[in-house]
C-alpha positions as CSV (number, residue, x, y, z in Angstrom):
1,A,333.1,195.5,77.5
2,A,333.7,193.5,80.6
3,G,329.9,193.2,81.0
4,T,329.7,191.3,77.7
5,F,330.9,188.2,79.5
6,A,329.0,186.5,82.3
7,S,331.8,187.0,84.8
8,D,335.4,187.9,85.2
9,D,336.4,184.3,84.5
10,P,338.1,185.1,81.2
11,R,340.6,187.3,83.0
12,K,341.3,184.5,85.5
13,L,341.7,182.1,82.6
14,S,344.2,184.5,81.0
15,K,346.2,184.6,84.2
16,R,346.1,180.8,84.7
17,L,347.3,180.1,81.2
18,N,349.6,183.1,81.0
19,T,348.1,184.0,77.7
20,T,346.4,187.0,76.0
21,L,343.0,185.9,74.7
22,L,341.8,187.4,71.4
23,F,338.0,186.8,71.1
24,Y,336.4,187.6,67.7
25,W,332.8,187.9,66.6
26,L,332.2,188.6,62.9
27,G,329.1,190.4,61.6
28,R,328.1,191.5,58.1
29,E,328.3,195.2,58.8
30,H,330.4,195.3,62.0
31,S,332.7,192.8,63.6
32,H,334.1,192.8,67.1
33,L,337.3,192.0,69.0
34,W,337.7,191.6,72.7
35,V,341.3,191.4,74.1
36,I,341.4,189.6,77.4
37,T,344.4,189.9,79.7
38,R,344.8,189.1,83.4
39,D,344.0,192.7,84.2
40,K,341.2,193.8,81.9
41,I,339.0,193.2,78.9
42,S,339.4,195.7,76.1
43,Y,337.0,196.1,73.1
44,F,337.8,197.1,69.5
45,P,335.3,197.5,66.7
46,L,336.3,195.9,63.4
47,G,335.0,196.0,59.8
48,G,332.3,193.9,58.2
49,S,332.7,190.2,57.5
50,D,332.4,190.4,53.7
51,E,335.7,192.3,53.3
52,I,337.4,190.0,55.9
53,D,336.1,186.9,54.1
54,R,337.4,188.0,50.7
55,A,340.9,188.7,52.1
56,I,341.0,185.3,53.9
57,K,340.0,183.4,50.8
58,S,342.6,185.1,48.7
59,Y,345.4,184.7,51.2
60,R,344.6,181.0,51.8
61,E,345.0,180.4,48.1
62,V,348.5,181.9,48.2
63,L,349.6,179.9,51.2
64,L,348.1,176.6,50.0
65,A,350.0,177.1,46.8
66,S,353.2,177.3,48.9
67,R,354.0,180.7,47.4
68,D,356.2,183.1,49.4
69,A,354.0,185.8,50.8
70,L,356.8,188.1,51.9
71,H,358.7,188.6,48.7
72,P,356.9,190.7,47.6
73,V,354.7,191.4,50.6
74,N,351.3,189.9,49.9
75,R,348.6,192.6,50.1
76,D,346.0,190.4,51.7
77,G,348.4,189.1,54.4
78,A,349.3,192.6,55.4
79,K,345.6,193.8,55.1
80,L,344.4,191.0,57.4
81,F,347.0,191.9,60.0
82,A,345.8,195.6,59.9
83,M,342.2,194.6,60.2
84,L,342.4,191.9,62.8
85,L,345.5,192.5,64.9
86,E,346.7,196.0,64.6
87,P,343.9,197.5,66.7
88,A,345.1,195.4,69.7
89,E,348.9,195.5,68.9
90,E,349.8,197.6,71.9
91,L,348.2,195.1,74.3
92,I,350.3,192.2,73.0
93,A,353.9,192.1,74.2
94,Q,356.8,190.8,72.2
95,N,357.2,187.0,72.6
96,A,353.8,186.8,74.3
97,Q,351.6,183.7,74.4
98,V,348.4,184.5,72.4
99,T,345.3,182.4,72.2
100,I,342.9,183.1,69.3
101,L,339.2,182.4,69.7
102,P,338.0,182.8,66.1
103,D,334.5,183.1,64.6
104,A,333.1,182.0,61.2
105,S,335.7,182.3,58.4
106,L,338.5,183.1,60.9
107,Y,338.7,179.4,61.7
108,G,340.2,179.0,58.2
109,L,342.9,181.7,58.8
110,N,346.3,180.9,60.1
111,F,346.9,184.0,62.2
112,E,350.6,183.1,62.6
113,T,351.1,183.7,58.9
114,L,349.7,187.3,58.9
115,I,352.3,189.8,57.8
116,V,353.5,192.5,60.2
117,P,354.3,195.6,58.2
118,G,357.3,198.0,58.8
119,G,360.9,198.3,57.7
120,Q,361.3,194.5,57.8
121,P,358.0,192.8,57.0
122,H,357.7,189.4,58.7
123,Y,355.2,186.7,59.7
124,W,353.5,187.3,63.1
125,I,354.7,183.9,64.4
126,E,358.2,185.6,64.7
127,D,356.8,187.9,67.4
128,V,354.4,185.6,69.4
129,S,353.5,182.1,70.2
130,V,350.0,181.4,68.8
131,T,347.3,178.8,69.9
132,T,343.8,178.5,68.6
133,A,340.9,177.5,70.9
134,S,337.3,176.5,69.9
135,S,335.6,178.2,72.8
136,L,336.2,179.7,76.3
137,T,334.3,176.8,77.8
138,L,336.6,174.1,76.3
139,L,339.7,176.2,77.0
140,A,338.7,176.5,80.7
141,K,338.1,172.8,80.8
142,S,341.6,172.0,79.5
143,T,343.1,173.7,82.6
144,N,341.4,171.2,84.9
145,R,342.5,168.1,83.1
146,R,344.8,165.4,84.6
147,T,348.4,165.9,83.4
148,P,350.0,162.8,81.8
149,T,352.5,161.1,84.0
150,T,354.8,160.4,81.0
151,K,356.1,162.4,78.0
152,K,355.3,159.7,75.5
153,L,354.4,160.3,71.9
154,L,351.9,158.4,69.7
155,L,353.0,159.0,66.1
156,I,350.6,157.8,63.3
157,G,351.0,158.3,59.6
158,N,352.7,157.7,56.3
159,T,349.6,155.5,55.7
160,E,348.7,153.2,52.8
161,E,346.6,154.7,50.1
162,A,343.0,154.2,51.2
163,S,341.4,155.3,47.9
164,S,342.2,157.5,44.9
165,E,340.6,160.4,46.8
166,F,343.4,160.1,49.4
167,P,346.7,159.4,47.7
168,K,350.0,158.9,49.7
169,L,351.5,162.1,51.0
170,P,354.9,162.5,49.4
171,Q,356.5,164.2,52.5
172,A,354.9,162.0,55.1
173,S,357.9,159.8,55.7
174,A,360.2,162.7,56.2
175,E,357.8,164.4,58.6
176,M,357.6,161.2,60.6
177,Q,361.3,161.0,60.9
178,S,361.6,164.6,61.8
179,V,359.1,164.2,64.7
180,E,360.6,160.9,65.9
181,R,364.1,162.4,66.6
182,Y,362.7,164.5,69.4
183,F,361.7,161.4,71.4
184,A,363.7,158.5,72.8
185,N,362.8,155.0,71.5
186,T,361.2,154.2,74.9
187,D,359.1,157.4,74.8
188,R,357.5,156.9,71.4
189,D,355.0,154.5,69.8
190,V,354.9,154.6,66.1
191,L,352.1,153.3,63.8
192,E,353.2,153.6,60.2
193,G,352.2,152.2,56.9
194,K,349.7,149.3,57.0
195,E,349.9,149.3,60.8
196,A,348.4,152.8,61.0
197,T,344.7,151.8,61.2
198,P,341.8,153.3,63.2
199,A,341.6,150.0,65.2
200,A,345.3,150.3,66.0
201,Y,344.9,153.8,67.3
202,L,341.9,152.9,69.5
203,S,343.7,149.8,70.9
204,R,346.8,151.9,72.0
205,N,345.0,153.4,75.0
206,P,345.5,157.0,73.7
207,Q,345.0,158.6,77.1
208,Q,348.5,157.4,78.2
209,F,350.2,159.7,75.7
210,A,351.2,163.3,76.2
211,Y,351.6,164.0,72.5
212,L,349.6,162.7,69.5
213,H,350.8,163.4,66.0
214,F,349.0,162.4,62.8
215,V,350.7,162.6,59.4
216,T,347.9,161.9,57.0
217,H,344.8,163.3,55.3
218,G,341.7,164.5,57.1
219,T,338.1,165.3,56.1
220,A,335.5,167.7,57.4
221,S,331.8,167.0,57.0
222,L,329.5,170.1,56.7
223,T,326.2,168.2,57.1
224,K,327.4,165.7,59.7
225,P,330.4,167.1,61.6
226,M,330.9,164.1,63.8
227,E,331.7,162.1,60.6
228,S,334.7,164.3,60.1
229,A,337.6,161.9,60.0
230,V,341.4,161.3,60.1
231,I,342.2,159.1,57.0
232,L,344.3,156.1,58.0
233,S,345.3,152.8,56.4
234,P,342.6,150.4,55.6
235,G,341.7,148.2,58.6
236,P,339.2,145.4,59.3
237,D,336.3,147.9,59.4
238,S,337.3,151.2,57.9
239,Y,340.2,153.5,57.1
240,K,338.5,156.5,58.8
241,L,339.0,157.5,62.4
242,Y,335.8,159.4,62.9
243,A,335.3,162.4,65.2
244,R,332.6,160.5,67.1
245,D,335.2,157.7,67.9
246,I,337.8,160.3,69.0
247,V,335.3,162.0,71.4
248,A,334.5,158.6,73.0
249,Q,338.2,157.9,73.8
250,R,339.3,159.9,76.8
251,L,342.6,161.9,76.3
252,N,345.1,163.7,78.5
253,A,347.4,164.9,75.8
254,N,349.2,168.2,76.1
255,L,349.2,168.6,72.3
256,V,347.5,166.9,69.3
257,T,348.9,167.8,65.9
258,I,346.9,166.9,62.8
259,S,348.6,167.3,59.4
260,A,345.3,167.7,57.6
261,C,344.1,170.8,55.8
262,N,340.5,170.1,56.8
263,G,341.3,169.3,60.4
264,A,339.4,172.1,62.1
265,G,335.9,171.4,61.0
266,T,333.2,173.2,59.0
267,R,330.1,173.7,61.1
268,A,329.9,176.1,64.0
269,Y,327.7,175.6,67.1
270,S,327.1,178.4,69.6
271,G,329.7,178.2,72.4
272,E,331.6,175.3,70.9
273,G,333.3,176.8,67.8
274,L,333.8,174.7,64.7
275,V,332.9,171.0,65.1
276,G,335.3,168.6,63.5
277,L,338.6,166.9,64.3
278,S,340.1,169.7,66.3
279,W,336.9,170.0,68.4
280,A,336.7,166.3,68.9
281,F,340.2,166.0,70.3
282,L,339.6,169.0,72.6
283,R,336.3,167.5,73.7
284,A,338.1,164.2,74.5
285,G,340.4,166.1,76.8
286,A,343.4,167.2,74.8
287,Q,344.8,170.6,75.8
288,A,345.9,172.0,72.4
289,P,344.8,170.4,69.1
290,T,346.2,172.1,66.1
291,R,347.2,171.5,62.4
292,S,350.8,171.2,61.6
293,W,350.6,173.0,58.2
294,S,349.4,176.1,60.0
295,G,352.9,177.0,61.3
296,I,353.1,176.1,64.9
297,T,356.8,176.4,65.0
298,R,358.9,179.6,64.5
299,R,359.5,179.2,60.8
300,R,358.3,180.7,57.6
301,P,355.1,179.0,56.3
302,G,355.7,176.8,53.3
303,P,355.8,173.3,52.1
304,R,356.9,170.6,54.6
């Protein structure tokens, strides 16, 4: 399996990041999983993509409806764990750092919400810390970025209603307040309400911030991925912060959080993963873009 990759760089990357890399490749009849640690690359054959796709679609509907998947245990949540993670379970230590490199429909799956079976079924996030990366290339690039000299936060959200298609989020204000309390007044810059416009974001020199947190809607364009956008308050030109604008603005952030269900993107390019908002922030230089609804903290998934 080691020969599948051009060199032993994935193992070096695993060591540098202190993470176990799970690299997936889905095929109609057979799918594949490579588990990359600092010491070796292990290969596991998986089932065909049709069965995986159906289980993902069904499980996403449960989670997006904010239904409890543990009581009773959701069949698809447990089935996906068995199909995608159980083959490699012995190679993943308790409390390990795990980086998922998905493929195809796996980009739409929140791995942290998969259900670990046993005497006390629980979400996988209770056992490990999970990060998702678009590609090995972008992940390697993130290790060479310049570290921010401050720990400042740029918090943007609770926006004005841009159109009937994007109504105000009822829990946006509460989420803003929850994030704010982890940063001193001098370490946070908050753009809220009518001030949270695309122009305001671009004028704030985003590269100075270690953390970017968006509490708003997002869109993903299938036909034109670079027109995927964060939906902000109406400004002089637009209410959309486009992926193409994000890529053009250099970042040094440790973490970008996008509270948007369509944040990842919808079109895949070879070697780059899904192109959309998450890809754009990574390409701009951020280390770990994610989506806040996917369960990045150790808590049960559910409504914010």
